[in-house]
N, C-alpha and C positions, 0 to 999 in steps of 0.2 A: 661048776657046769662042770659034765661031764672030759673027763683024758680028750675024747674022739672025737665030743664036740668040740674042744679050746682047738687041736688038733686040723680040725676043718678051716677053722675060724681061720685058724694061724697062715693055713693053706692057701688063702685066699688075699691076700694081703699082697699091695705092691708096694714096690720105692717109688711109684711118677709121683710128684713130676721128677725125681731126682735120676741121675743115670739106672736105666735096667742093662742087665744084659744076665745070660744062661750063669753065670757064673755067682750072680750076686743076690741074696734073697733080701724080705724083709722082714726078718727075724731069726732070732736066734734061739740053743738054749738056757743062756740066759735069762730071755724074755720067760721060758715055762717056768722055771724054776723059781724063778722069784715070784710067779702069778703064784706057785703052788703052795710055795715057803706062806704069803698073804694069804691066801685063803683059808689058812687057822687061824688066822687076827681079824677076822672080816666079816661084818653084817650089814645086814641093809642101814646100820642108822652111822656105820664107822665114814667118818671124812675122810679120804684117800689124799695126796699127793703124788704127782708121777712126776720126778727129773729124768731129761735123755732120754725120750722114749719117740728110736727115730723116726719109724715111720705107724706107730700106735697101737702094735703090736699090744703093749702094757695096759693103756688105755681101755682099746679094744675088751681084749682078753678079761678085764676086769667087768666091764657092759657085756660080757657075753652080745647075743644080739635078738631075734625077735624071736619071743615063747620063752622066753627066758624068767628064769628069775629075779627077782627085783633086788640090782646092784648099786652099789655105793653113786655117791655120785663125786666124778674125780675132779679137780683141779689138776692141771697139766702144763706141764710148762719144756718147751722143744728151743733149744738154741738158733736152728736154721730155720729158716724160713722152707726150705723144701719139706722140712718133716712135721712140720705145720699144716701143707698141705696133702702131703701126703696123709697127715693122719681124716682132716677133714672129706679128703676124700674115698677112703677104704671105706671110713664111718658108712659114706653115702650110698656105696659098691654095698656095705650088709643090711643098709636098710639100718641102721642105728640114727634112730633121731634125738643128738643133744644129750645129755649125759652126764656132759664135758663141757671144761673150761678152757681155754687159753689160754696162760696169764705169766708175766714178767715172771722171773726170779727176782721174792721177795716176799713180804707183809700178806697182801692179799692170797698168796700162792700156798700162804702154808699155817696164819693162823688157825687156829684149830683143828690143824691137821692130825690125825691118829695114828697113821699108818702113810710112813711116803717113800714110797720104790725110785728106788735110781740106777739105771745104766751107768757102771763106772765110766767115769768118763778115761780118757788118755794123758792128761797130766795132774798131777799131785797138785800144781795152782788152780785149776778148774772142778778140783775136790774141797781144795779147802775154802774156796769161797762158794760150796752147792752147804759145806759144813756148817762154815758160819750162818750161814743162813734158814739152816733146819735150826740150830739151835738157837740162835737170835729170833724166831718168829715161831718155831709150833712151840705148843703147849709139853710143859712137864713132864707127862705121861707117854710122849712121842714116842715110835718105835721107827729107826731107820733102818731100811731092806735095799742094799748095798751091792749089787751079780756085776760078775763080769766072768771073761773067760779067764781060766786057770794061769792058762799061759801070758796074759796082759797083766796081772795081777802084781803086787809087789810087798812086801812085807811093810814098805813108807805108806801107805795105802792106810795099813793098818795105824799106825802110827797119827798118820794126820786128824784122822776120826777120833784116835784116844786124846786126842785135843780137845775135842769139841764132846766127846758124849764121855759117862761113868762109866761103861760097859760099852765093851764091844768084845763079839762074840762070834767066829768064822764058822760058819752051817757046812758039814758034810759037802764035799764037792760030788754032782752030779752030771752025764757028758760033759766033763770038760769047765764046765762053771761049776761057782761057787758066791754064795752068799753071805754077806760080814750083814749081821743083827748090832744095830749101837743103838743107847737108849741111854738114858737118863743127859738129856742136855746140860750141859756145862754154862754157866754167867761168862759172855760172849765181853770183850773189848767196847765200850762206848761206839767207836768208828767202825765201819767192815772196814776188813783190809784191803779192800780192793772197790775202786783200779788204783793202781800200782805207776805212780809214776816215777821216772825216771830219765836225769839230765843224760842225752847222747854226746859228747864233748866229741864224738867225731865229725858230727853232725852237727852240732851247736844247734842239740832240737831237744826241746821235753815232750817227753813220747812214753803214752797212759796206756794199760794193758789191764784189761778183763783175765782171770785167773783159762777162761776158754781159747784164748788167742792165742797162735803159733806165734813161735819164739817171746813172748812174756815180752819186757821192754826191753829185748836186744834186736841188732841189728841181721838179719839172719843174712846169710852168706849170698843169694841170691840175691836179693836186695840191692846189698851192696855192690856187687857186679854190675849191677843194670844200670845203678846212680852214676856209675862213672861214665856213662854215654849221657848221661842230663844236655852236658852242655851242648851236645848234638841235635839235640829233641826240638823240631818247628814250636812256635809261638802257637796255642792254639784258642781259639774263641771260646771251645769247652775243651776240656779234656778229661776225660776217667780213667779214673784208678780202679779198676776190676780184682777185687778178691782182695780188698784194703785193707784187713789183718788192724795193724795199728794206726793207721794213715801214714806214716812214714815219706812212703812213694808222692802222697796228695800235696801233702807237708811240704817238702823237697820241689816240686815242681810249681804251684800256687809259689811261694816266696823269691821263686827264679821267675817264676810268667806273673808280675803281680796281676795284669789286666785280662788274664782267661779267667773263666770260673771254672772253677776245677769240683766233679762229681767222685765223692769213694762211696764205692759201694758193694757190700759182699753178706751174704744169707746167713751170715752170725750174728747173735741179736749183739753177743758181747763184742764181737770185732767194730761195728758201728755203734756202741757204745767208747769203745775206746779208740777208733779214728776221730767221732765226733771230741770226746775230752780232748786229744792229741793236738785237735784244729784250734780249740776256744786257747789251751795253754800255749799254742803261739802264736795268738794272735790274728789265725788266720780263719775265724769261725765265719766271718762275714762273706768270706771268695769261696769257701769250701762245706758245699751241700754234701751230707753224708744219709743215704740210704738203703736199707734194708731190704733185700731185693735176687730172688735168683736169676740171674746171666743179664742184669739189667730189662729184665721186661717189659718193666713200666720208663725205661728211658724212650722216645722216639726213636723209630728210625733214621737213617742217615746225619744223625744229628748232631756227632761225636766229631771232632779233626784232629783227637789224638785222641790214642787207650793206653796204656802202662798198663801190665800184665804177669804176673810172676804165678804159675797155673800150681792147683796145691796137684800131686803125683799120687796121691794117695784120695780113695772115698772108704771112711770108715778105716779099719783095720785093716782093708785088702791096696796092693799097689795095682793102682787100673787106670789106662788115660784116659777115659771115660769124659770125667770131669774136666779136660785142657781140651776134648776136642770139643763140647757143648761149650766152653767159652770163645774159643777161634768162632767158633757160628754165628753164639752172641754176637760177636764185635764185629764181625761182617754184616750185621745188618743194622750197627747202631753205626758205625762210620758213615761217615759222607765219603763220596766218590774222590781217588786221590789220596782221602787223611789217612794215616798212620798204626800200624797195631808195632809197637815195641813188645817182646818178649821175650823172659831170662826163664830157660827150663835148665831140668835135668840133659847135659848132654847123649841117653842111653834114651832116652824115650825117642828120638829120631821122629821129631816134631815138625822136622821142617815140609814135607809133602806135603801134611795136612796144611798146615797155615799156607799154600801153595794154594792148595787146592781150593781153602774153603772162601780165602780174604785175598790175595791176589799176590804179584810179584813176588821173593822173601827173598832177603839177602842176608845173610849170619853180617854181624858189625864187631861178632867180637866172640871169641873162647877162653875158657882157660881153662885149668885140669878136669874141675868136675859140669861148667855151666854155659850154656850155647848164650847169645844176646843175637836179637835178631832183630828186621824190619823190615813187617809185610804194607804192600800200599793195596790200597782199595782197587779194587778192578771199577770200572767205568761199568754203567749198565747193568749191575749188579743190586 
């Protein structure tokens, strides 16, 4: 595709249904660098897999638009359900009907793939899981193009790739982005390295984690602080761990309230798989239902007696309060009148006025040097 045509296509992309704001865009210079690097390797017969396509820039850039030359069939894995929906939404807006298939990370995505395009993830653990999957399932001649913003890249990424590929070649940087070209996949261990399971002695809990999950098998400090208030939380017929990660909050609440039905929900496929594994490993699989969802969109309004929330304060690499606000709005919809939202958040974010406005009367239950724990009661008549 011509450069100006690609620029026009990318300029039309939206982040919807993810948070949208004037300072947040749906593509970056890494997308264009990956597409330009891949263009030298592609023919209409090339089998392409895309991993980490945030809003569809890579997939739709490969496919072009109405009237462009034939493009490869693209298989794509996106960890976040918002990314999956954004790709479909942007494809429809561009008049691109088909040409891509959305799949889990695994054999169906990668078998027969000649070229794999990857937006480098934030953590080395996620890169390790992806690299293992590519080396495990892609053919011997496959080439992995892994791109990222230079400021977020590290030599550790080269080292991880070097464990799974014979050759790792850093390419020239452009517009503060760089591509690492990895080729000749190495043999891998018989069993995949993820999910990892670790016993947390502090909680007496088996914690399972895929590579993409925040904090891995560790207990993050915000969740630890919120758990201090678990004895004072009410027993609810239905409780929700919103943004569940590895499912620690869901498991600990379920263990304390064996008569409660607990829903653990997250927009991340890796988090959902981790939370499901955590529930099973602790004998709670029958009590905890795990859903991949965007802000509880499939959970009925007014159905929850309690919601537990440790919201993220990053959107990708950007610090932004929008993700938390979106979750507060979702909690207000799903809570029954008089039901409670327990939230732990970084105190500098000043979420209390938003919780009061969107959910209902809000009280601070505790503070430490970094975090605030609050409880908000859903207003009647909302």
